[in-house]
C-alpha positions in Angstrom: 0.1 -0.1 -0.2 1.7 3.3 -1.4 0.7 6.1 0.6 0.1 8.5 -2.6 -2.4 6.4 -3.3 -4.2 7.6 -0.3 -3.2 11.2 -0.3 0.1 10.8 1.2 -1.7 11.1 4.6 -1.9 8.3 6.6 -4.6 7.2 9.1 -5.3 8.2 12.3 -4.9 4.6 13.6 -3.0 3.3 16.2 -1.3 0.4 16.2 -2.9 -1.3 18.8 -6.2 -2.4 17.9 -9.0 -0.3 19.2 -11.9 -1.8 20.7 -15.9 -1.3 20.1 -15.5 1.4 17.6 -13.4 4.2 16.2 -13.1 5.6 12.5 -10.7 5.6 10.0 -9.4 8.8 9.2 -7.2 9.6 5.5 -7.0 11.8 3.0 -7.4 9.2 -0.2 -7.3 10.3 -4.0 -10.7 9.4 -5.4 -10.9 9.1 -8.8 -7.7 11.3 -8.6 -9.3 13.7 -6.7 -8.1 14.1 -2.5 -11.1 13.7 -0.3 -10.9 13.7 3.6 -12.3 10.6 4.4 -13.8 9.2 7.4 -15.6 5.7 7.7 -16.6 4.3 10.8 -15.3 1.1 11.7 -16.3 -1.6 14.7 -14.1 -4.5 16.0 -15.5 -7.5 18.0 -13.1 -10.4 20.0 -9.4 -9.9 20.4 -6.1 -9.8 18.1 -3.7 -12.3 19.1 -0.6 -11.8 20.1 0.6 -12.8 16.4 -1.6 -10.4 14.9 -2.8 -13.0 13.0 -6.5 -13.5 13.3 -8.6 -10.3 12.0 -11.6 -11.2 10.2 -12.7 -8.4 7.9 -16.1 -8.2 7.1 -17.5 -6.3 4.7 -21.6 -4.9 4.5 -24.6 -5.3 2.5 -26.1 -2.8 -0.2 -28.1 -0.9 2.4 -25.8 -2.1 5.4 -23.7 -0.6 7.8 -20.3 -1.7 9.7 -22.6 -3.3 12.6 -22.2 -6.6 11.6 -22.7 -7.9 15.3 -24.3 -7.7 18.1 -23.6 -4.0 19.8 -24.9 -2.7 23.4 -27.4 -5.0 23.0 -28.9 -4.7 19.5 -28.6 -6.9 17.5 -26.3 -6.9 14.2 -27.1 -7.7 10.9 -25.1 -11.2 11.0 -25.4 -11.8 14.7 -26.2 -15.5 14.1 -23.1 -15.7 12.7 -20.5 -13.6 14.6 -20.1 -14.0 18.4 -18.6 -16.1 20.8 -18.9 -19.7 19.6 -20.5 -18.7 16.6 -19.1 -20.1 12.9 -16.9 -16.8 13.2 -16.1 -17.1 16.8 -15.0 -13.6 18.4 -13.2 -16.0 21.2 -11.2 -17.1 18.2 -10.9 -14.0 15.8 -10.6 -10.4 15.6 -13.4 -9.7 13.7 -13.9 -5.9 11.9 -16.1 -4.3 9.8 -15.7 -1.0 7.9 -18.7 1.8 6.2 -18.3 2.2 2.8 -17.8 5.3 1.2 -21.4 6.7 0.2 -22.9 4.5 3.1 -27.0 4.2 2.5 -27.5 5.0 6.1 -25.8 8.5 6.2 -28.4 9.8 8.1 -28.1 7.8 11.0 -26.0 9.7 13.3 -24.5 6.5 14.6 -22.8 6.1 11.2 -19.6 7.6 9.8 -19.4 7.7 6.3 -18.0 9.8 3.6 -20.3 10.6 0.2 -22.1 12.9 -1.6 -24.4 14.1 1.5 -21.8 14.5 3.6 -19.7 17.8 4.3 -17.1 19.0 1.5 -14.2 20.9 3.0 -16.1 24.1 2.3 -18.9 23.9 4.7 -21.2 22.7 1.7 -22.6 19.2 1.0 -20.0 17.4 -1.3 -23.1 17.0 -4.1 -22.4 15.8 -7.7 -18.8 17.4 -6.7 -18.1 13.5 -5.0 -15.6 11.8 -7.3 -17.1 8.6 -8.8 -15.4 6.4 -6.5 -15.2 2.5 -7.8 -14.1 -1.0 -5.9 -10.2 -0.4 -6.3 -10.9 3.1 -4.3 -12.6 1.2 -1.5 -10.4 -1.7 -2.0 -7.3 0.5 -1.2 -9.0 2.0 2.4 -9.7 -1.1 3.5 -5.7 -1.9 2.5 -5.6 1.0 5.1 -7.0 -0.3 7.3 -4.8 -3.1 7.5 -2.1 -1.8 7.2 -3.4 0.9 10.6 -4.1 -2.1 12.2 -0.4 -3.0 11.9 -1.4 -6.5 10.2 -0.2 -8.4 7.4 -3.0 -9.7 6.0 -6.6 -10.6 7.0 -7.2 -14.6 8.3 -10.2 -14.0 5.8 -12.7 -11.5 4.2 -16.0 -12.2 4.1 -19.4 -10.3 3.2 -23.2 -10.5 1.4 -24.1 -9.1 -1.9 -22.2 -5.8 -2.0 -20.1 -7.3 0.8 -19.5 -10.7 -1.3 -18.3 -8.2 -4.6 -15.7 -6.4 -2.0 -14.3 -9.9 -0.1 -14.0 -11.0 -4.2 -12.3 -8.1 -5.0 -10.2 -8.8 -2.2 -9.1 -12.2 -4.1 -8.5 -10.7 -7.3 -6.3 -7.9 -5.9 -4.4 -9.1 -3.5 -5.1 -12.9 -2.3 -1.9 -13.1 -0.4 -3.5 -10.4 2.1 -6.6 -12.3 2.0 -6.1 -16.5 1.6 -9.4 -17.0 2.7 -12.5 -15.5 1.2 -16.6 -16.2 1.5 -18.4 -14.2 -0.6 -22.5 -14.8 -0.2 -25.0 -13.8 -2.5 -23.0 -12.3 -5.3 -21.4 -12.8 -8.5 -17.9 -12.4 -10.5 -19.5 -9.4 -12.2 -22.4 -7.3 -12.5 -24.8 -8.8 -14.6 -27.9 -7.8 -16.7 -30.4 -7.4 -13.7 -27.8 -5.3 -12.4 -26.9 -2.9 -14.8 -29.7 -3.8 -17.4 -32.9 -3.5 -15.0 -32.5 -2.8 -11.4 -29.7 0.4 -11.8 -31.8 1.8 -14.7 -35.0 1.4 -12.7 -33.8 2.9 -9.5 -32.6 6.2 -11.3 -35.9 6.3 -13.4 -37.9 6.4 -9.9 -36.0 8.6 -7.9 -36.4 11.6 -9.4 -39.8 11.7 -9.2 -40.7 9.1 -6.1 -37.6 10.3 -3.9 -36.3 8.1 -0.9 -39.4 5.9 -0.7 -40.0 4.7 -4.2 -36.1 3.9 -4.0 -36.6 2.0 -1.1 -39.6 0.0 -2.6 -38.1 -1.1 -5.4 -35.0 -2.0 -3.8 -36.9 -3.9 -1.2 -38.8 -5.6 -4.2 -35.7 -6.8 -5.8 -34.5 -7.8 -2.1 -37.2 -10.2 -1.4 -39.0 -11.0 -4.2 -42.7 -11.3 -4.7 -42.9 -14.6 -2.4 -41.0 -12.7 0.1 -42.3 -9.3 0.4 -46.1 -10.9 0.5 -45.0 -13.0 3.3 -43.1 -10.4 5.4 -45.7 -7.6 4.8 -48.9 -10.0 4.8 -49.7 -8.7 8.4 -47.8 -5.5 8.5 -47.9 -1.8 6.7 -44.6 -1.6 4.2 -45.9 2.0 3.5 -44.7 2.9 7.5 -41.5 0.4 7.2 -40.5 2.8 4.1 -41.1 5.6 5.9 -39.4 4.6 9.1 -36.3 3.3 6.5 -36.0 6.8 5.3 -35.6 8.5 8.6 -31.8 7.3 7.9 -31.3 6.8 4.9 -30.0 9.0 2.0 -31.0 8.6 -1.9 -28.0 10.3 -3.3 -26.0 7.7 -1.7 -28.4 4.8 -2.8 -28.0 6.3 -5.9 -23.7 6.5 -5.6 -23.8 2.7 -4.8 -26.1 1.5 -7.1 -23.4 2.9 -10.0 -20.2 1.9 -7.9 -22.2 -1.6 -7.4 -22.5 -1.9 -11.8 -19.2 -2.1 -12.2 -18.0 -4.9 -10.2 -16.3 -7.3 -12.6 -13.5 -9.8 -11.2 -12.4 -10.0 -15.1 -11.5 -6.3 -15.2 -8.9 -6.9 -12.5 -7.2 -9.8 -14.5 -8.3 -12.0 -17.2 -10.7 -15.2 -16.1 -7.2 -17.6 -16.4 -4.7 -15.4 -15.1 -7.2 -15.1 -11.9 -7.6 -18.4 -11.5 -3.7 -19.2 -11.7 -3.0 -16.3 -9.0 -5.5 -17.7 -6.9 -4.2 -21.3 -7.6 -0.4 -20.2 -6.7 -1.6 -18.2 -3.5 -3.4 -21.2 -2.4 -6.5 -19.2 -2.0 -9.4 -20.8 -0.6 -12.5 -19.6 -1.6 -16.2 -19.9 -0.2 -19.3 -18.9 -2.6 -23.4 -19.3 -1.8 -26.0 -18.2 -3.7 -29.8 -18.6 -3.2 -32.1 -20.3 -5.5 -34.4 -17.2 -7.0 -32.6 -14.4 -6.1 -33.6 -11.5 -8.1 -30.4 -9.8 -8.1 -27.7 -12.6 -8.4 -28.7 -15.7 -10.3 -27.1 -18.8 -9.4 -25.9 -20.1 -12.3 -23.3 -17.1 -12.9 -21.4 -18.0 -10.1 -21.9 -22.4 -10.6 -20.3 -21.7 -13.7 -17.6 -19.9 -12.0 -16.8 -22.1 -9.3 -16.9 -24.8 -12.2 -14.4 -23.2 -14.2 -12.0 -22.1 -11.3 -12.1 -25.8 -10.1 -10.8 -27.2 -13.5 -8.4 -24.8 -13.4 -7.2 -26.2 -10.2 -8.5 -23.0 -8.0 -9.9 -24.5 -4.3 -13.6 -23.3 -4.7 -16.4 -24.7 -2.6 -19.8 -23.6 -4.1 -23.5 -24.0 -2.6 -27.0 -23.3 -3.4 -30.0 -23.3 -1.1 -33.3 -22.0 -1.0 -34.8 -18.9 1.1 -38.7 -17.6 1.2 -36.6 -14.3 1.6 -35.1 -14.2 -1.4 -31.9 -12.2 -1.9 -32.5 -11.2 1.4 -31.4 -15.1 2.5 -27.8 -13.9 2.8 -28.8 -12.1 5.9 -32.3 -13.5 7.5 -31.6 -16.9 7.1 -27.9 -17.8 7.2 -27.9 -21.3 8.9 -27.2 -23.6 5.4 -24.0 -21.7 5.0 -22.9 -21.0 8.6 -21.1 -24.6 9.1 -19.0 -23.8 5.7 -18.2 -20.7 6.9 -16.8 -22.1 10.4 -14.7 -24.7 7.6 -13.6 -22.2 5.7 -12.3 -20.2 9.0 -10.6 -23.2 10.7 -8.9 -24.5 6.8 -11.0 -27.4 6.8 -13.7 -26.4 4.1 -14.4 -29.4 1.8 -13.5 -28.9 -2.0 -16.2 -28.8 -4.8 -20.0 -28.8 -5.2 -21.7 -29.2 -2.5 -26.2 -30.8 -2.5 -28.6 -28.4 -1.6 -29.9 -28.3 1.7 -33.9 -28.1 2.0 -35.9 -25.4 2.0 -36.4 -23.3 4.7 -39.2 -22.6 7.2 -40.5 -18.6 6.7 -39.1 -16.7 9.2 -38.7 -12.7 9.8 -36.5 -11.1 7.1 -33.8 -8.7 7.6 -34.4 -5.5 5.8 -32.7 -4.8 2.2 
């Protein structure tokens, strides 16, 4: 990680891993523009004496760094992260950081930098905010790694947009992320994201505003069955109004733009990517949900098969969830054991048989 890639200013973190919550502060070059970046970070567990047990958890589209429980409030992956759980905080130092343009920018507990946050001149960045991409976010996460005094992550994991970030780590620096788990995502943004969701979002936002954007995200995230089951006896409109209290439309649109650029083959051609992963000894776990309206399972299934044929240690699972895409946070039991095995280096290689459908339950938000 070169200082010039971050504008020549190091992050203001101590070498000793701080507990709980803190803020990464650094001047970063985003699309060539120097930007004073502030991103909230949360952690659980303790860093080992060898500093080799840190797991980076990347959040989904409308998620935040609160991946696990904080002060009695559950996190969006609480069933997976905690003492004795798949990501055992008794063994691992678990770290999560907000993205740039975090959707929940109006939540006073969320620290982020994006179009709706302040420019140095005191006004919001607005349209002046640089068109950053996954390479920029990866560099900021690498700066977090460096600032903690770590040689590498034990693993990088995440669902949806978080899975994209995890795959970007695999493509850009597999030697720094030898174990990667990407749940409910694809190797590249396909026609659903680029040709349907993104354009529809940009169409509805000018007239319907924030609530219309959240309505569209909820529909794609849950699907028709999940939406009907979740709100059969609840007020969907009230749910959207409550979500609007902390969400930023400008950040929703900015993240949608970034999501559409996700493409591992733009980082390295497939043959070179597989060769690098094989040589680095990367262990890759991917999980998809059948019926996911964002990420068709066949995209990753084909990618996993091609990787295994090239000698990559790639384990792939598919399962059913009544919550569609949001099964990645609402129905985590089918892949919890595999995630534990990935971190423990006991993960079996190859495709896995499908799990039976889950019973209906309460879904997290999109």
